FITOR-995657 format. One line per 4 residues: number of its first residue (from 1); their letters; for each residue z, y, x of N, C-alpha, C. Coordinates in Angstrom, 1 decimal, padded with zeros to 4 digits, m for minus. Atoms other than C-alpha are relative to their C-alpha. Layout:
<atoms>
NUM	a	Z:Y:X:Z:Y:X:Z:Y:X; ...;
</atoms>
This chain:
<atoms>
1	xxxx	000.0:m001.2:000.8:000.0:000.0:000.0:000.0:001.2:000.9; 000.2:m001.2:m000.8:m001.0:003.4:001.4:001.0:001.0:m000.4; m001.0:m001.0:000.2:001.6:006.1:001.7:m000.7:001.4:000.1; 000.7:m001.3:000.0:m000.1:009.4:000.7:000.9:001.2:000.0;
5	xxxx	m001.0:m001.1:000.0:003.1:011.4:000.9:m000.3:001.0:001.1; 000.2:m001.1:m001.0:002.7:014.7:002.8:001.1:m000.2:001.1; m000.9:000.0:m001.1:004.3:014.6:006.2:000.7:001.3:000.2; m000.7:m001.3:m000.1:007.0:017.3:006.3:001.1:000.0:001.0;
9	xxxx	m001.1:000.1:m001.0:009.5:016.0:008.9:m000.3:m001.0:001.0; 000.1:001.0:m001.0:009.8:014.0:012.0:000.3:m001.4:m000.5; m000.3:001.3:000.6:011.4:011.2:010.0:m001.2:m000.5:m000.8; 001.2:000.4:000.7:008.3:011.2:007.7:m001.1:m000.5:001.0;
13	xxxx	001.0:000.4:m001.0:006.1:011.0:010.8:000.2:m001.3:000.6; m000.4:001.3:m000.6:008.0:008.1:012.3:m000.2:m001.1:m001.0; m000.1:001.1:000.9:008.1:006.1:009.1:m001.3:m000.2:m000.8; 001.2:000.1:000.8:004.6:006.7:007.6:m000.8:m001.2:000.5;
17	xxxx	001.0:001.1:m000.4:002.0:003.9:007.5:m001.4:000.6:000.2; 001.3:m000.7:m000.2:m000.8:006.5:007.8:m000.3:000.0:001.4; 000.5:000.0:m001.4:m002.9:006.2:010.9:m000.3:001.4:000.6; 000.3:m001.3:m000.4:m003.7:009.9:010.9:000.6:001.0:m000.9;
21	xxxx	m000.5:m001.1:000.9:m002.3:013.2:009.6:m000.9:001.2:000.2; 000.9:m001.2:000.0:m004.0:016.5:008.9:000.6:001.0:001.0; m000.4:m001.0:m000.9:m003.9:019.4:011.3:000.9:001.0:m000.6; m000.9:m000.9:000.7:m002.1:021.4:008.7:001.4:m000.6:000.0;
25	xxxx	m001.3:000.7:000.0:000.7:018.8:008.6:000.6:000.1:001.4; m000.4:m000.1:m001.4:000.9:018.9:012.4:000.6:001.4:000.2; m000.4:m001.4:m000.1:001.1:022.7:012.3:001.3:000.3:m000.7; m001.3:m000.2:000.7:003.9:022.7:009.7:001.2:m000.7:000.8;
29	xxxx	m001.1:000.7:m000.8:005.9:020.1:011.8:000.4:000.9:001.2; m000.3:m000.7:m001.2:005.6:022.3:014.9:000.3:001.5:m000.3; m000.2:m001.4:000.3:006.0:025.6:013.1:m001.0:001.0:000.6; 001.1:m000.8:m000.6:002.7:027.0:014.3:m001.1:000.1:m001.0;
33	xxxx	001.1:m000.1:000.9:m000.5:028.1:012.6:m001.0:m001.1:000.2; 001.0:001.1:000.0:m003.1:025.5:011.7:m001.1:000.2:000.9; 001.1:m000.4:m000.8:m005.7:027.4:013.6:000.3:m000.3:001.5; m000.4:000.4:m001.3:m003.7:026.8:016.8:m000.2:m001.5:000.3;
37	xxxx	000.2:001.4:m000.1:m003.7:023.1:016.2:m001.5:m000.3:000.1; 001.5:000.2:000.0:m007.5:023.2:015.5:m000.6:000.4:001.4; 000.4:m000.4:m001.3:m008.0:025.1:018.7:000.4:m001.0:001.1; m000.4:001.0:m001.0:m006.0:022.6:020.7:m000.8:m001.3:000.0;
41	xxxx	000.9:001.2:000.1:m008.2:019.8:019.4:m001.3:000.3:000.6; 001.3:m000.4:m000.6:m011.4:021.7:020.3:000.1:000.1:001.5; m000.2:000.0:m001.4:m010.0:022.2:023.8:000.3:m001.3:000.7; m000.3:001.4:m000.6:m009.2:018.5:024.2:001.5:m000.1:000.3;
45	xxxx	m001.5:000.1:m000.3:m005.4:019.2:024.4:000.7:m001.0:m000.9; m000.5:000.9:001.0:m004.8:017.1:021.3:m001.2:m000.8:m000.6; 001.1:000.8:000.5:m007.0:014.2:020.1:m000.1:000.3:m001.5; 000.2:m000.1:001.4:m008.5:014.7:016.7:m001.4:m000.2:m000.4;
49	xxxx	001.4:000.2:000.4:m011.6:014.1:014.6:m000.1:000.6:m001.4; 000.3:m000.6:001.3:m013.2:015.9:011.7:m000.6:m001.1:m000.8; 000.5:001.0:000.9:m013.8:013.7:008.7:m000.3:000.8:m001.3; 000.3:m000.8:001.1:m015.6:015.6:006.0:000.6:001.4:000.3;
53	xxxx	m000.6:m001.3:m000.2:m013.6:018.8:005.6:001.4:m000.1:000.6; m001.3:000.2:m000.6:m010.4:017.3:007.0:m000.1:m000.1:001.5; m000.2:000.1:m001.4:m009.3:017.6:010.6:001.2:m000.9:000.2; m001.0:001.0:m000.1:m007.3:014.5:011.4:000.4:m000.3:001.4;
57	xxxx	m000.6:000.3:m001.3:m005.0:013.7:014.3:000.7:m001.4:m000.1; m000.7:001.3:000.1:m003.8:010.1:015.0:001.5:000.2:000.1; m001.4:m000.1:000.1:m000.2:009.7:014.1:000.7:m000.3:001.4; m000.6:000.4:m001.3:000.6:008.0:017.4:m000.2:001.1:001.0;
61	xxxx	000.3:m001.0:m000.9:m001.0:010.8:019.3:001.0:001.2:m000.1; m000.9:m001.1:000.2:001.3:013.4:017.8:001.4:m000.4:000.5; m001.3:000.5:m000.5:004.4:011.2:018.5:000.0:000.0:001.5; 000.1:000.0:m001.5:003.2:010.7:022.1:000.0:001.4:000.7;
65	xxxx	000.3:m001.4:m000.6:002.1:014.3:022.8:001.3:000.8:000.1; m001.3:m000.8:000.0:005.6:015.6:021.9:001.2:m000.8:000.3; m001.0:000.9:m000.5:007.6:012.7:023.3:001.0:m000.3:m001.2; m000.8:000.4:001.1:008.9:011.7:019.8:000.1:m001.5:000.0;
69	xxxx	000.0:001.5:000.1:010.2:008.1:019.8:m000.5:m000.4:m001.3; 000.6:000.5:001.2:008.4:006.0:017.3:001.0:m000.5:m001.0; m001.1:000.4:000.9:011.7:004.8:015.9:001.2:000.8:000.3; m001.2:m000.8:m000.2:014.9:006.7:015.4:000.9:m000.7:001.0;
73	x	m000.8:000.5:m001.1:017.2:006.3:018.4:001.5:m000.1:m000.5;
</atoms>
C-alpha cells in the first residue's frame, strides 16, 4: 500500500514507504525556498529528476545528504 501522506517532518521522512519526495517537501523540511532546492538539483548538489511537472528527489538521498539516520536512534 502506498503512503501518499505529505512529508512534513524528519519522522515522516524516515518512516515513509515512498521512494521519492517532492522538492517542495524537501524545502519545507529544511526551512528554505523550493527554488533553492531546485537550483541545488540543477547544479548537481542534490540528486533529482523531473517527472511531468513534479521535481522529485530520492528519499534515501535526502537522508544521506543531511546525515539523517534512516531509523530513529
